[in-house]
SESE-32490 format. One record per residue (C-alpha): residue number from 0; residue in one letter; x, y, z. Coordinates in Angstrom, 1 decimal, decimal comma. Each point is the difference from the previous one (the first is absolute). Layout:
<atoms>
[NUM "A" [X Y Z]] ...
</atoms>
This chain:
<atoms>
[0 "M" [0,0 0,0 0,0]] [1 "V" [1,3 3,4 -0,9]] [2 "G" [0,8 2,4 2,8]] [3 "P" [2,2 0,6 3,0]] [4 "T" [0,5 -2,3 2,9]] [5 "I" [-1,1 1,0 3,6]] [6 "E" [3,7 0,5 0,9]] [7 "T" [0,4 2,8 -2,5]] [8 "V" [-2,9 2,2 1,3]] [9 "P" [1,1 3,4 1,2]] [10 "D" [-1,6 1,5 3,1]] [11 "G" [-3,4 1,3 -0,7]] [12 "W" [-0,4 -1,8 -3,3]] [13 "Q" [-2,2 -3,0 -0,7]] [14 "I" [-0,3 -2,9 -2,4]] [15 "M" [-3,4 -0,3 -1,7]] [16 "R" [-1,4 -2,1 -2,8]] [17 "I" [-0,7 2,0 -3,2]] [18 "G" [-3,5 -1,3 0,1]] [19 "D" [-0,6 1,6 3,4]] [20 "V" [0,7 3,5 -1,3]] [21 "A" [-0,9 -0,2 -3,7]] [22 "K" [-2,4 -1,5 -2,5]] [23 "V" [1,7 -2,3 -2,5]] [24 "R" [-2,1 -0,5 -3,1]] [25 "N" [0,5 -1,3 -3,5]] [26 "G" [-0,7 1,8 -3,2]] [27 "T" [-2,8 -0,5 -2,6]] [28 "G" [0,0 -1,7 -3,3]] [29 "F" [0,2 2,5 -2,9]] [30 "P" [-1,9 -1,2 -3,1]] [31 "M" [1,5 1,1 -3,3]] [32 "N" [-3,2 1,6 -1,2]] [33 "R" [0,2 2,5 2,9]] [34 "Q" [3,6 1,0 -0,6]] [35 "G" [1,3 2,9 -2,0]] [36 "R" [-2,0 3,0 1,3]] [37 "R" [2,3 3,0 0,8]] [38 "S" [-2,4 1,7 2,4]] [39 "G" [-2,6 -0,9 2,5]] [40 "E" [-0,9 0,1 3,7]] [41 "Y" [2,6 -2,5 1,2]] [42 "P" [3,5 -1,0 -1,3]] [43 "F" [0,2 -3,7 -0,5]] [44 "I" [3,6 -0,9 0,3]] [45 "K" [2,0 -3,0 -1,1]] [46 "V" [3,5 -1,1 0,9]] [47 "S" [1,3 1,8 -3,1]] [48 "D" [-1,3 3,3 1,3]] [49 "M" [2,5 -0,1 2,8]] [50 "T" [2,8 0,7 -2,5]] [51 "L" [-1,6 3,1 -1,6]] [52 "Q" [2,1 3,1 0,3]] [53 "G" [-1,2 1,9 3,1]] [54 "N" [-1,1 -3,2 1,8]] [55 "E" [3,3 -0,8 1,6]] [56 "T" [-1,3 0,4 3,6]] [57 "Y" [-3,6 1,0 -0,3]] [58 "I" [-2,6 -1,0 -2,6]] [59 "Q" [-0,9 3,2 -1,8]] [60 "Y" [-0,7 -1,3 -3,5]] [61 "A" [-1,8 -2,9 -1,5]] [62 "N" [-0,6 -1,4 -3,5]] [63 "N" [-3,6 -1,0 0,7]] [64 "Y" [-3,1 1,5 1,8]] [65 "V" [-3,5 -1,2 0,8]] [66 "D" [-3,2 1,5 1,4]] [67 "E" [-2,3 -0,9 2,9]] [68 "K" [-2,1 -2,2 -2,2]] [69 "D" [3,1 -2,2 -0,8]] [70 "V" [0,9 -0,2 3,7]] [71 "E" [-3,5 -1,3 0,8]] [72 "E" [-0,1 -2,5 -2,9]] [73 "L" [3,5 -1,3 0,7]] [74 "K" [-0,6 0,0 3,8]] [75 "A" [3,4 1,7 0,2]] [76 "T" [1,6 1,2 3,2]] [77 "V" [0,9 3,7 0,0]] [78 "F" [3,2 0,5 1,9]] [79 "A" [0,4 3,2 2,1]] [80 "P" [2,9 2,5 -0,5]] [81 "G" [3,0 -1,1 2,0]] [82 "T" [-0,5 -3,7 -0,8]] [83 "I" [3,3 -1,8 -0,7]] [84 "V" [-0,2 -2,1 -3,2]] [85 "F" [2,4 -2,5 -1,6]] [86 "P" [0,0 -3,0 -2,3]] [87 "K" [-1,1 -3,3 1,6]] [88 "V" [0,7 -2,7 -2,6]] [89 "G" [2,8 -1,1 -2,3]] [90 "A" [3,2 1,6 -1,1]] [91 "A" [-1,4 3,5 0,7]] [92 "I" [0,6 -0,7 3,7]] [93 "A" [3,7 0,0 -0,6]] [94 "T" [-0,2 3,6 -1,3]] [95 "N" [-0,6 0,9 3,6]] [96 "K" [-2,1 3,0 -0,9]] [97 "K" [-2,3 1,5 2,7]] [98 "R" [-2,1 3,1 -0,5]] [99 "A" [-2,5 2,1 2,0]] [100 "L" [-3,3 1,2 -1,5]] [101 "T" [-0,9 3,7 -0,1]] [102 "V" [-3,7 -0,2 -0,9]] [103 "P" [-2,7 -2,7 0,3]] [104 "T" [1,2 -2,7 -2,4]] [105 "I" [-0,8 -3,5 -1,2]] [106 "I" [2,8 -2,5 -0,5]] [107 "D" [0,0 -3,1 -2,2]] [108 "N" [0,1 -3,6 1,3]] [109 "N" [3,8 -0,3 -0,5]] [110 "M" [0,4 2,5 2,9]] [111 "I" [-0,7 0,2 3,7]] [112 "G" [-0,8 3,1 2,1]] [113 "V" [0,8 0,7 3,7]] [114 "T" [-2,1 2,8 1,5]] [115 "V" [0,6 1,1 3,6]] [116 "S" [-3,2 -0,5 2,0]] [117 "D" [1,3 0,9 3,5]] [118 "T" [1,4 3,5 -0,2]] [119 "Q" [0,5 0,2 3,8]] [120 "K" [2,7 -2,7 -0,3]] [121 "C" [1,4 0,3 -3,5]] [122 "D" [0,9 3,0 -2,2]] [123 "T" [-0,7 -0,6 -3,7]] [124 "R" [3,2 1,6 -1,2]] [125 "F" [2,0 -2,1 2,6]] [126 "L" [-1,5 -3,2 -1,3]] [127 "H" [0,9 1,0 -3,5]] [128 "A" [3,6 0,5 1,1]] [129 "W" [0,0 -3,4 1,7]] [130 "F" [-1,1 -1,7 -3,2]] [131 "E" [2,7 1,9 -1,9]] [132 "S" [2,6 -1,6 2,4]] [133 "I" [-1,4 -3,6 -0,7]] [134 "D" [0,9 -2,2 -2,9]] [135 "L" [-3,3 -1,2 -1,3]] [136 "A" [1,5 -3,4 -0,6]] [137 "Q" [0,0 -0,5 3,8]] [138 "L" [-3,8 0,3 -0,1]] [139 "A" [-0,5 -2,5 -2,9]] [140 "N" [-0,5 -3,7 0,2]] [141 "V" [2,6 -2,3 -1,5]] [142 "S" [-1,4 -1,6 -3,2]] [143 "A" [0,5 -0,1 -3,7]] [144 "V" [-2,2 3,2 -0,2]] [145 "P" [0,7 2,1 3,1]] [146 "S" [-3,0 1,8 1,5]] [147 "I" [-0,8 2,1 3,0]] [148 "T" [-3,3 -1,0 1,7]] [149 "S" [-2,1 2,4 2,1]] [150 "A" [-0,1 -2,6 2,8]] [151 "H" [3,7 -0,2 0,3]] [152 "L" [0,5 3,7 -0,3]] [153 "K" [-2,5 0,6 2,9]] [154 "R" [2,1 -2,3 2,2]] [155 "S" [3,2 1,8 -0,8]] [156 "M" [1,5 2,1 2,8]] [157 "V" [0,8 3,7 0,0]] [158 "L" [2,0 1,9 2,7]] [159 "L" [-1,8 3,1 1,0]] [160 "P" [1,4 2,9 2,0]] [161 "P" [-2,3 2,5 1,7]] [162 "L" [-2,2 1,8 -2,4]] [163 "S" [1,8 3,4 0,4]] [164 "E" [3,3 -1,8 -0,8]] [165 "Q" [-1,5 -1,7 -3,0]] [166 "A" [-1,1 3,5 -1,3]] [167 "S" [3,5 1,4 0,6]] [168 "I" [1,7 -2,9 -1,9]] [169 "A" [-2,5 0,4 -2,9]] [170 "I" [0,8 3,8 -0,2]] [171 "V" [3,7 -0,8 -0,3]] [172 "L" [-0,5 -2,6 -2,7]] [173 "D" [-2,5 2,2 -1,8]] [174 "S" [2,6 2,8 -0,3]] [175 "I" [2,5 -2,5 -1,5]] [176 "D" [-2,7 -1,2 -2,4]] [177 "E" [-0,6 3,6 -1,1]] [178 "A" [3,7 0,5 -0,6]] [179 "I" [0,0 -3,2 -2,1]] [180 "R" [-3,0 1,2 -2,0]] [181 "H" [1,6 3,4 -0,5]] [182 "S" [3,3 -1,5 -1,3]] [183 "E" [-1,9 -2,3 -2,3]] [184 "A" [-1,9 3,0 -1,5]] [185 "V" [3,3 1,8 -0,5]] [186 "I" [1,5 -3,1 -1,7]] [187 "I" [-3,0 -0,3 -2,3]] [188 "A" [0,1 3,7 -0,9]] [189 "T" [3,8 -0,3 -0,8]] [190 "K" [-0,6 -3,1 -2,2]] [191 "N" [-2,7 2,0 -1,9]] [192 "L" [2,5 2,8 -0,4]] [193 "R" [2,6 -2,5 -1,3]] [194 "N" [-2,5 -1,4 -2,5]] [195 "A" [-1,0 3,5 -1,2]] [196 "M" [3,6 1,1 -0,4]] [197 "L" [0,9 -3,2 -1,9]] [198 "H" [-2,9 0,6 -2,4]] [199 "A" [0,8 3,7 -0,5]] [200 "L" [3,7 -0,6 -0,6]] [201 "F" [-0,5 -2,9 -2,4]] [202 "T" [-2,7 2,0 -1,9]] [203 "C" [1,7 3,5 -0,1]] [204 "G" [3,6 -0,6 1,1]] [205 "V" [1,8 2,4 2,3]] [206 "P" [-1,9 3,3 0,1]] [207 "G" [1,4 2,6 -2,4]] [208 "W" [2,1 -2,5 -2,0]] [209 "H" [-2,6 -0,7 -2,8]] [210 "T" [-2,4 2,0 -2,1]] [211 "E" [-1,6 -2,8 -2,0]] [212 "R" [-1,5 -3,4 0,7]] [213 "R" [-1,0 -3,0 -2,1]] [214 "T" [-2,2 -3,1 0,4]] [215 "Y" [1,7 -3,3 -0,3]] [216 "Q" [-2,5 -2,8 -0,7]] [217 "S" [1,2 -2,6 2,6]] [218 "I" [0,9 2,6 2,7]] [219 "G" [-2,0 3,2 -0,2]] [220 "T" [1,0 3,7 0,1]] [221 "I" [3,7 0,7 0,5]] [222 "P" [2,4 2,9 -0,8]] [223 "A" [0,6 0,2 -3,8]] [224 "D" [3,8 -0,2 0,2]] [225 "W" [0,1 -3,1 2,2]] [226 "Q" [1,0 -3,3 -1,6]] [227 "V" [-2,1 -3,1 0,3]] [228 "V" [2,0 -3,2 0,4]] [229 "S" [-0,7 -3,6 0,9]] [230 "L" [1,2 -1,4 3,3]] [231 "G" [2,1 -2,6 -2,0]] [232 "E" [1,8 2,7 -1,9]] [233 "I" [1,4 1,7 3,1]] [234 "C" [0,9 -3,1 2,0]] [235 "D" [2,2 -3,0 -0,1]] [236 "P" [-1,7 -3,2 -1,0]] [237 "P" [-2,6 -1,0 2,7]] [238 "K" [0,7 -2,9 2,2]] [239 "Y" [-2,5 -2,2 1,9]] [240 "G" [0,7 -0,8 3,7]] [241 "V" [1,3 -3,2 1,5]] [242 "G" [-2,4 -2,8 0,8]] [243 "L" [1,3 -1,1 3,4]] [244 "R" [-1,8 -0,8 3,3]] [245 "A" [0,1 2,7 2,6]] [246 "C" [1,5 -0,8 3,4]] [247 "P" [-0,2 1,7 3,4]] [248 "F" [1,8 3,4 0,1]] [249 "D" [3,7 -0,2 0,6]] [250 "P" [2,1 3,2 -0,1]] [251 "I" [2,9 -2,0 -1,5]] [252 "L" [-2,2 -1,0 -3,0]] [253 "P" [-1,5 2,5 -2,5]] [254 "R" [-3,6 1,2 0,5]] [255 "Y" [-2,4 -1,7 -2,3]] [256 "V" [-2,3 2,6 -1,7]] [257 "R" [-3,3 -1,4 -1,0]] [258 "I" [-3,1 1,7 -1,5]] [259 "T" [-1,7 -0,2 3,4]] [260 "D" [2,9 2,0 1,5]] [261 "I" [-0,6 3,0 -2,2]] [262 "T" [-2,5 2,6 1,3]] [263 "G" [-2,4 1,9 -2,3]] [264 "D" [2,3 3,1 0,3]] [265 "G" [3,1 -1,9 -1,1]] [266 "R" [1,7 -0,8 3,2]] [267 "L" [1,0 -3,2 1,8]] [268 "R" [-2,0 -1,2 2,9]] [269 "T" [1,7 -0,2 3,3]] [270 "E" [-1,9 -3,0 1,2]] [271 "G" [0,2 -3,6 -1,2]] [272 "I" [3,5 0,4 -1,3]] [273 "R" [1,5 -3,2 -1,6]] [274 "S" [3,4 -1,0 -1,3]] [275 "V" [1,1 -2,3 -2,8]] [276 "K" [3,0 -2,4 -0,1]] [277 "I" [2,0 1,2 -3,0]] [278 "S" [3,5 1,2 -0,6]] [279 "N" [0,9 3,6 0,6]] [280 "D" [1,1 0,5 -3,6]] [281 "S" [-3,3 -1,1 -1,5]] [282 "E" [-1,1 1,6 -3,2]] [283 "H" [-3,3 0,7 1,8]] [284 "K" [1,6 2,2 2,6]] [285 "L" [-1,6 3,5 -0,1]] [286 "R" [2,1 3,1 -0,5]] [287 "M" [-0,7 3,7 0,0]] [288 "G" [-2,2 1,0 -3,0]] [289 "D" [-1,8 -3,4 -0,2]] [290 "L" [-3,7 0,2 -0,4]] [291 "L" [-2,2 -3,0 0,6]] [292 "F" [-3,4 -0,6 -1,6]] [293 "A" [-2,6 -2,5 1,2]] [294 "R" [-1,0 -2,3 -2,8]] [295 "S" [-2,9 -1,8 1,7]] [296 "G" [-2,3 0,5 3,0]] [297 "S" [0,5 3,7 0,8]] [298 "V" [0,8 0,7 -3,6]] [299 "G" [1,6 3,3 -0,6]] [300 "R" [1,4 0,5 3,5]] [301 "T" [3,6 1,2 -0,1]] [302 "Y" [2,9 0,4 2,3]] [303 "L" [3,2 2,1 -0,5]] [304 "Y" [2,9 -1,5 1,9]] [305 "Q" [1,4 2,1 2,9]] [306 "S" [3,4 -0,7 1,5]] [307 "E" [-1,5 0,3 3,6]] [308 "D" [-2,0 -3,2 -0,8]] [309 "G" [3,2 -1,9 0,1]] [310 "H" [1,1 -3,0 -2,0]] [311 "C" [-3,1 -1,1 -2,0]] [312 "V" [-0,8 -2,7 -2,6]] [313 "Y" [-3,3 0,0 -1,8]] [314 "A" [-2,5 -2,9 -0,5]] [315 "G" [-1,3 -1,6 -3,2]] [316 "Y" [-3,3 2,0 -0,4]] [317 "L" [2,0 3,2 -0,2]] [318 "I" [1,7 1,5 -3,0]] [319 "R" [3,1 2,2 0,3]] [320 "F" [0,5 3,0 -2,4]] [321 "R" [3,2 2,0 0,3]] [322 "P" [-0,4 3,5 -1,6]] [323 "N" [3,1 1,6 -1,6]] [324 "P" [0,5 3,1 2,3]] [325 "E" [1,6 1,9 -2,9]] [326 "I" [-3,4 -0,1 -1,7]] [327 "A" [-2,6 -0,4 2,8]] [328 "L" [0,4 0,4 3,7]] [329 "P" [-1,2 -3,2 1,7]] [330 "E" [-1,8 2,2 2,6]] [331 "F" [-1,9 1,8 -2,8]] [332 "V" [-1,0 -3,3 -1,6]] [333 "S" [-1,1 -1,3 3,4]] [334 "L" [-2,1 3,2 0,6]] [335 "Y" [-1,7 -0,5 -3,4]] [336 "T" [-1,2 -3,5 1,2]] [337 "H" [-2,0 1,8 2,7]] [338 "S" [-1,8 2,3 -2,4]] [339 "S" [-3,5 -0,2 -1,3]] [340 "Y" [1,4 -0,5 -3,5]] [341 "Y" [1,8 -3,2 1,1]] [342 "R" [-3,1 -1,3 1,8]] [343 "R" [-2,0 0,4 -3,2]] [344 "W" [2,6 -1,9 -2,0]] [345 "I" [0,1 -2,8 2,5]] [346 "A" [-3,8 -0,3 -0,1]] [347 "S" [0,1 -0,2 -3,8]] [348 "M" [2,8 -2,6 -0,1]] [349 "K" [-1,0 -2,5 2,7]] [350 "R" [-0,7 -3,5 -1,4]] [351 "V" [-2,8 -1,4 2,2]] [352 "G" [0,1 -3,6 0,8]] [353 "A" [0,4 -1,9 3,3]] [354 "Q" [2,2 3,0 0,9]] [355 "P" [0,5 3,2 -1,9]] [356 "N" [3,4 0,0 -1,7]] [357 "I" [2,4 2,3 -1,9]] [358 "N" [3,2 -1,5 -1,2]] [359 "A" [3,5 1,5 -0,7]] [360 "S" [-0,6 0,5 -3,7]] [361 "E" [-3,2 1,9 0,7]] [362 "Y" [1,5 2,1 2,7]] [363 "S" [2,8 0,9 -2,5]] [364 "T" [-2,6 1,7 -2,2]] [365 "L" [-1,1 2,4 2,8]] [366 "P" [0,0 3,5 -1,5]] [367 "I" [1,8 2,6 2,3]] [368 "P" [-0,1 3,7 -0,6]] [369 "L" [3,6 1,2 0,4]] [370 "P" [1,2 3,5 0,6]] [371 "T" [3,7 1,1 0,1]] [372 "L" [2,1 -1,2 2,9]] [373 "P" [0,0 3,4 1,8]] [374 "E" [-3,8 0,0 -0,1]] [375 "Q" [-0,1 -3,6 1,2]] [376 "Q" [2,1 1,0 2,9]] [377 "I" [-2,3 2,9 1,0]] [378 "I" [-3,1 -2,1 -0,2]] [379 "T" [1,5 -2,8 2,1]] [380 "S" [1,3 2,5 2,5]] [381 "V" [-3,5 1,7 0,4]] [382 "I" [-1,8 -3,3 0,4]] [383 "G" [2,8 -1,5 2,1]] [384 "T" [-0,4 2,8 2,5]] [385 "I" [-3,7 -0,9 0,4]] [386 "L" [0,9 -3,7 0,3]] [387 "E" [2,5 0,7 2,7]] [388 "S" [-2,7 1,9 1,9]] [389 "L" [-2,3 -3,0 -0,3]] [390 "V" [2,6 -2,3 1,4]] [391 "W" [0,5 2,3 3,0]] [392 "M" [-3,8 0,3 0,5]] [393 "K" [-0,4 -3,7 0,0]] [394 "Q" [2,8 -0,5 2,5]] [395 "E" [-1,6 2,6 2,2]] [396 "Q" [-3,4 -1,8 -0,3]] [397 "N" [1,6 -3,3 0,8]] [398 "A" [1,5 1,5 3,1]] [399 "I" [-3,4 1,2 1,2]] [400 "I" [-1,5 -3,4 -0,7]] [401 "S" [2,8 -1,6 2,0]] [402 "L" [-0,6 2,4 2,9]] [403 "K" [-3,7 -1,0 0,0]] [404 "T" [0,9 -3,7 0,1]] [405 "S" [2,4 0,6 2,9]] [406 "L" [-2,6 1,9 1,9]] [407 "L" [-2,7 -2,6 -0,6]] [408 "N" [2,3 -2,6 1,4]] [409 "Q" [0,7 2,0 3,1]] [410 "L" [-3,2 1,9 0,7]] [411 "L" [-2,5 -2,8 -0,5]] [412 "P" [1,6 -2,5 2,5]] [413 "G" [0,6 2,8 2,5]] [414 "I" [3,8 -0,1 -0,3]] [415 "I" [0,0 3,8 -0,1]] [416 "R" [-2,9 1,9 1,6]] 
</atoms>
């Protein structure tokens, strides 16, 4: 059973069953013929709504709405604001997402809701914080398809400080959540700025440098004096990655770069790092200027090798292109692969089968608008400054998230008062 033992209870605190202070109820089935309405009296949320932008802590947006008539016909439970909701079945439990409702809401039958019923013993915001500190897997039964039952959840134990202390803890954690939301908003705004700047620079070039533009069929509008070249024309022959099995990370061995290691913004993930057993002089060793393209799965995703990523070797479903820096700066080519022009080209080229795929020969035909080297340097410098700011912002956000985790681990058990 989840919860503290009697030996860990601080003075003045008490252990209680969740069912003694809250209602635990399942969601309602959501027939397809009632889905798709964008307005109504009640939001009807599904597990997927938890990932909508703006719903990181509190549910503020929904993809579906229903009216009172639907509620009556479905015999649906309307959950009150403050209810903590989370997935109750299958792989969604492992995502460990918990959210609090902000308005009367209906949840679907893949979710469960916990609503504080005894406000003299339990603060709603404190209970939300308690759930944030719990791994949902601890609440699930062990089976082929994990699930969280209302009966088991009601029996689970929660450690409750005096109500005034619960409120104080909630205020501290709420302030941190507000800082996290603010940092996320700044990051989103900066990403939008980056995208807008990329589009403007690839459409018009450096301000004041060009007076005329032209439309190139497979790209769009670009400065009239820019060249258009193919990726294959400005790179060494492309090379597929090595098809070896990954092994646990070993700092003596090279890092194994796989498609799943590359983020949407072209960086390497810091979690789940793996190595590969291969000689240090392998022809698949990455060097400065190497640009990797995903040929299946996350087709079109790219990564420009950075020396701070250490000794790296790339896997078989990646293709290495090595631009000639006397013609095209690798950083400039990499930036182009994050533009709207590039995304349109990828969409037009993907061969759809069991998995979308673009091979090396097809990537070699990618048309790239190419200014002079001085202009390439200015463009990469401008966007590079924004990208550096994004890295700093993300580090700052991660530090705030780490602070919250630390406080959850110390405030909720009463280690610090």
